[in-house]
N, C-alpha and C positions, 0 to 999 in steps of 0.2 A: 498473397493470401489476405483476405479481408480480416480486419481485427474483430475478434470476438470479445464482447465486453466482459470485464472482470468486475464483480461487485465488491466494493470496499465499504467498510462500515467504520467511520471515524469516531463515532460516539455510540454510547449505549442508551442514549436518550430515546424515549418512545414518543416524544411529542411530534406532532406533524410539522413539517417544514413550513417556513414562512418566506424563505428566500431560496431561489434556484439560481445557481451559477452554471452557465453553459459556456464552453470554450469550443468554438468552431475550428475545424481543421481545413487546411488547404489541400489535403491529400485526396486523390481521386477515389480511393477505396473506402474512405470513411469521412462523412460530412461533420462528425462530431468527435472531439478529443475526449471530453468528459462532461458529465452532468452531475453536479453536487447539490444536494438538498440539505438545508440547515435551518434550525429554528432560531427565533430571535435571541434566545438566551445563549446559544452557542455561536453566534456570529463572530465572536472573537477568534475563532479557529481559522477564519478566512485570511486575514492579513494580506500579505502579498503572495502567499503560497498558492493561491487558487485564483488566478486572474480569469476574467471572462465577463460575459454579459450577465448582470444581476437583474432578476425579475421576481415578481411575486405571482405572476399570472398562472403558472402551472404548478405552484407549490401545493403542499398537502401530503407529500410522501413522508417517509420516515426521516427524521433528523439524522444527519451524518452519512446518509447513503450516497455513494459515488458509483456511477456506472462509468468505468474507465475503458475507453476504446483505443487508447494509444498503444504504440508498439511496445513489445516486451522491454527493450532497453530503457525506454522513456519511463515506463511505469516503475521499473526497478530503481531507476535514479530518483523518481519521486518518493518511493518508499525510503530510500537512503537519506535524501535531503530534507523531506518534510516530516519524517517520523523516526526512523531507526537511528540516524545520526544524532538527533536531539536526545533520544532515549539513552544512548550510550555515551553522550558527551563528546562525540566525535565531531570534528569540524566538517566532515562530509567531503567526500572526494567528488570531483567533477566527472570522473570516469567510472564506468561500471566494470568491475572485474569480470574476466571471461572464464568459462568452464571451471576447472578445478580451483582457480583463484577465487571464484565466487563462493564455492563451498568453504574454502579456508577462511574467507572474510566473514561468512556467517558463523562458522565455528568460533572465531575470535569474539564476535559479538555475544554469542552464548556464554563463552567463558568469562567475559567481562561482567555480564549480568550475574552469573553464578558467584563470582568473586565479591560482588557488591551485596547480593541478597543472601548468600550462604545456603540457599535451598532452591531447588527448581520451582519455577512458577509456570503457569500456562503459557506465558509469553516465551520463556526459555525453551519449553518443550516444543512449541510451534516453530520457533526459529531453528531448533535442532532438526526438526523434521524437514524444514526448508533446505537446510544444509545437506541432508541426506538425499533429497530430490536433486539438488544441484550436482552432487557427486554422481548419482545414477545417470543423469542426463549427460554429464561430461564424459562418462565412460561408455556411453552408448546403450546402457541397459534400458533407458527410457528414450523413445524417439524425441527429437528436439522440440517440436511443437507441443507435444503432450507434457514433456518435462517443464517447459516454460509455463504452460497453463497451470500445472500443479504447483509449481514454485510460487507463482503470483497468488494462487489461492491460499497457500500456507502462510505467506507473508500477510495476506489480508486477515486471516484468522488471528495471527499474532498481534496485528495492529488493533483489532477489535478487542482482544483480551486485555491489551495494554490500556485502551480507553476505559474499559470496565474497571480495571484496577485503580485508575486515577479518578474515577467518578465522572468522567466526561460524558 
């Protein structure tokens, strides 16, 4: 199945991008892994987390926008290592939990955030929704491909809300 891009928003900055990072794929079904646009002020977000070809030629889109074409497990791992693990002070696992274990891991992240913040935030609500989607997918209520798509969308919303709360 060809990868359908997931739109991720790493910042709430409305400035036009000045740098575009593209990472090409060797997979036959997708020539591109991701395309990230970032403005000059937010270039610190790049670091080593988003390798690829940097250019200013096709810049001008919204800062922080990522079109992510990678497979589900790869995008999920990216959320864990590049965002969620840092948010919850987790060292980050190199493996992605499967089925019900994924839902349990997301519930643990939500509980950790609630313990720290003492009240629900948009991020915790979106992560709780992602956990519910993972449970529904694991139990067969949602078809696998649809559940994976909805889960990645919920994580993208949580990531964007977190960026907004941090002023990124």
